[in-house]
Every structure is written in structure tokens, then in C-alpha cells.
C-alpha positions, 0 to 999 in steps of 0.5 A: 382614023389612024390607029398608029401612035402619031408624031403629034401624039408623042409631042403632046405626051412630052408637053404633058410630062413636062408639067407632071412633077410627080412623074419626074420625082418618081423617075428620078428616084427609080434611077437607083431604087426599085418601085417596091421599096419606094412605094412602101407604106410607112404605116404598114411597114412599122406594124410588121409583127412576127408574133401570133396567137396560135402556132403549131408545135414542132417548127424547125429551121427553114429549108432551102429549095435553092434554084429549083421549082420543088416548092410543092415537095418541100412544103410536103416534106416540111409538113411531114417532118413536124410529125416525125419531129414530134414523134422523136423529140427532134430539134431539126430534121430534113427528108431527102428532097432529091429522093422525091425529085428523082422519082417525080422526074421519072414518073413525069417522063412516063406521064409525058410519053403516055400523054404523047401516045394518047394524043398521037393523032393530033397535029404537031402544031395543035395547042395540046401538043405544043402545051405538052412539049413546052415543059415535058418534066418540069419541077412543079407539082400539085398535092395529088401528085405529091400523094401519089409519089409518097404512096408509091416511093415513101420518103428517106432522110436527107442523110441517105440521099443528099442534095446534088448540084442538079437537085439544087440548080435544076435548069441544066438537068431539066434542059437535057431531060426536055431535049431527050423527051421531045426527041422521044415524042417525035420518035413515038409520033413518027413510029405511029404514022409508020403503022407501028403497033400499040405493043411495039410503041409501048416497048419503045417507050419503056426503052426511053424510060430506061434512058431517062432513069440513067440520066436521072442517076447521073444528075441526082444519084441512086435512090437507096432501097434499104437504109439505117437511120440514127439521130440524137433527140433534143435531150441528147438521147441516141436513137437508131432504126435499122433495115428501113425501106422508104415505105416503112420509114414513112408509115412508121415514122410519119404515119399520116394517111394521105387518103384522109386529106382534101384539097380545097381551092378558091377560084371565083372565075366565071367558068367555075362553080362553088361546091363542084369538083375540078381536075386538070387534063394532062396534069399529073405524074404517076400514071394510074395514080390519083388524078388532080382533084379540087373542091372549089369553095368560097374563101371563108370556108377555106379560111375556116378550115385552115384556122380549125387545123392550126388550132388543132396543132396541124400545119396546112399545105397551101398554094398561092401567087407569092410574087404579088405584094410581097417583100422577100427580105421582110418576109411580108405578103400584104396587099396594103404594104405597097401603095402602087396606086399613089406611086404610079398615079393610076388605079389597079382595079381588077378583082380576084376573078378578073386577075385569074381570067386575064393572066394577072395571077395564078398559083406559083408557089406552095408553102406551109401555114404553121400559125395564125393570129386571131383577134378577140372575135376569132377572126384571122388577122395574119398567118404564119408561113413556113417558106423553103427559101432558106433562113434569110428572109422574114423571121429566119425563113418564116413569113407573114401573110396578112388576112387580106392577102389570103383573100386575094392571092391564096388559091389552095389548101390541103386539110384533113377531112375533119375540118370541112362539113360532112356535105363537102366531104361527100361532094369531094368523095363522090362527085365526078370531076369537071375537067379543066384545060391543061393551061387553066390557071388552077394547073399553074403550080405544077409548071 
């Protein structure tokens, strides 16, 4: 039996289509409009409501990462500024997003080159080498990478290191950094084959880092070491702090102990167990910093921890697959907002596990939960989400995530350890992490 598409089969497809009025209507409609607009369910659209039973105090105007992949850092800084804003009674404030980007890029360059040295005996066309070379210093990141940066470099106000063209539109910078780092990888591997010693390879690597530092300075500016900060609060009171360092600014004006936070994931894939710790090989930024560490739990445990945190007035950092069942202008994530099955006259039946295993879903974006709408039984109906795409979408940049969307496409949260059980805390603290391959979907947010 032939395996090709035959001419007779094409003729029959045409005959079938001629009798298919639904397909013709959809085809004609999509000439001028996209499928998401046409498949929107009116009953779900008319019920969009940006009110919530519980919202954390201290919300500020939405930030904008623009054409960069810094969502994880924006979400982290947006979390921090809520606490700083409460401390100083501020209406609006932004930390420097280019500051964390500078150090992240530098640390990632070093992490990449160390990964190249640790795999130097692998063939150049091995899967691991090809994976490493794909994105030597990408924009993305994970919570533990964020914590590593904060502990080492602290934070500064945006007024001390403003956005540059390259921080907001990072593709050109990333292209040139990747070009240089791939060349560096070639040179290190070549020197190894020529018998260069480990010490000499390390010296060569440090020279490469110096070049990356210069390139980053050209693109992003020079990170300050000491600065003053002054601001007026909501009551017009003038405040000034002098001779601050990035580390002292974080400790004295944000004050969160990042060691008290746990990273939970809900990953129901067949190769992963609940109540186990996972890490991802060759995923990180700060060499000798904390490794990626996830505790895989059932969805209701992750959701319960979020609710407890928000009810205690604490926002929650999270990672999800934002592009699924999402209307950007309306700012709504809802699995029932679009009736794709009726529109395309076909079923889409994969569950959460199957979507992960077959490449249909992965973590793509980090944001902040700042509210939840609970029903009379204290069950979540929808979630308030602070995004970092500016103020145009949703309710001035704040979005709605329905609870059914949380179930299907939310994969990760970071909460204070007080919001999970003692048993889970002990697992998170003590159990050895099971390594996942670098291309596992649980590592995708860092890409």
C-alpha cells in the first residue's frame, strides 16, 4: 500500500469540502480575521470581571519588559517593589531591570563557558553540545537563578541605571554575545584537544569573560557600586538615603529572606513523581550558586499555597504557558474563552501530562499573582495577575486567569515556606534532587 498522498485522495478531499458548509464559512471569515477572535464564546466574554475578593496591598502600575525575555526578573522585581512600596508609602517605583540583566548575562556567560569545559570530551555534534550552543546567554531564567543574582549583586532603583535600547530590545545584543561565546566555546575545545592544561584553560576563560564584560557595558551601561536614593511618598513627604550599595539597598529596603522561599511545580508527566525534588542539568547562571530546585506536588497543594499567601497579603511569583487560551488585549487566560473544537469541527483532547510530553506545552512566561477571587466555599474562581507587558492589556496591565486555566497551564509557583506542610518543607530541604535533562519542559522558562 502506498504511503504517499495520492491524486485520488486529493480529489476526494475536494469533493468532501464542496459539501462542507461549515468549513466554507470559517474559511471566508478568516480571510480578514484571526481564529481566536472568531472562536470566542460570547457567554464567557460577557462575564469578564476584574473584581476579586482578595487583592494584596501595594499594587503599582504595570511594568513593561518590551522586546526582551526578562519576564522572570520583572516578576521578581515587581514582587520586591510591593514590599519596598509598603515600607516607604510609595505610589509607584521601579527597580533597575537593566541592572539585573547586566549581571545575569555576565554570569550566564561564565556558566556557559564552564559547561563547555565540563563537556569538553563530548563530540561537537552530541545533543548536549548542540543544546548548549543553541542559546549561550538567553534572556530567560528561573527562580533559583533570580535568587542567586539578588544574593550576589542586590538591586538598585531604575533611576540609577535606566533602560537602554539593548535592555528593552535584546535581540541584537544576544546575537552578538552568542556569536562571541560560540567562538569562545570553539577555542576552549580546540585548546583542550591540543593538550592545554586546566589552569591555562581557566585563564583563557577569564580573558573571554573580560571581553563579555566590555560588550555588556557597551550595550547596557556600567552598573553603579554606590548611590543615593531620594523619593517623595504618597503624602508628598521627601525621603533621602545616601551611600547605598546594591546589597544594602536590598537588605534594608526590601528585606525578604530568599532562603525562606520554596519553588513548587505541578508536572504530571509519566517520568516524574509527586513529592520528589527535581533539578535541571546545565541550567543556571551563577557558578557555585544554588542549583535549580523544584518540589513536584499535586495541583491542589500548589493552589492552596497560593491562596494562603495572597490571603496573608503576600504576592506569588509563578511560571506558566501564557500563550494558550489567552486574549492579550482583554487580558484573559481562560480555557473556555475560545470554542476551538466547534470552530475547527475537531477535538483537542490531550491532557496536561500529554501536552508536556508531546511538546504542546511548556513554561514560557513568569508573572505575579496579586489577587484571588474566592467563592463562598473558599474555592478559587479566578486569579489576578500582574504582567510585565505594559498597561494596555487587561485592566491596565493586570490580567485574569480563570481557575480552570490555572489547572491546565500553570506549572510553577514560589511561596514562603510557611504556606506548605512541615512534611513538604522537610522534603524540599533535605532530599537529593533528581536531575532532568537540559531540554526537559520544566527548564523551558529559562530559554
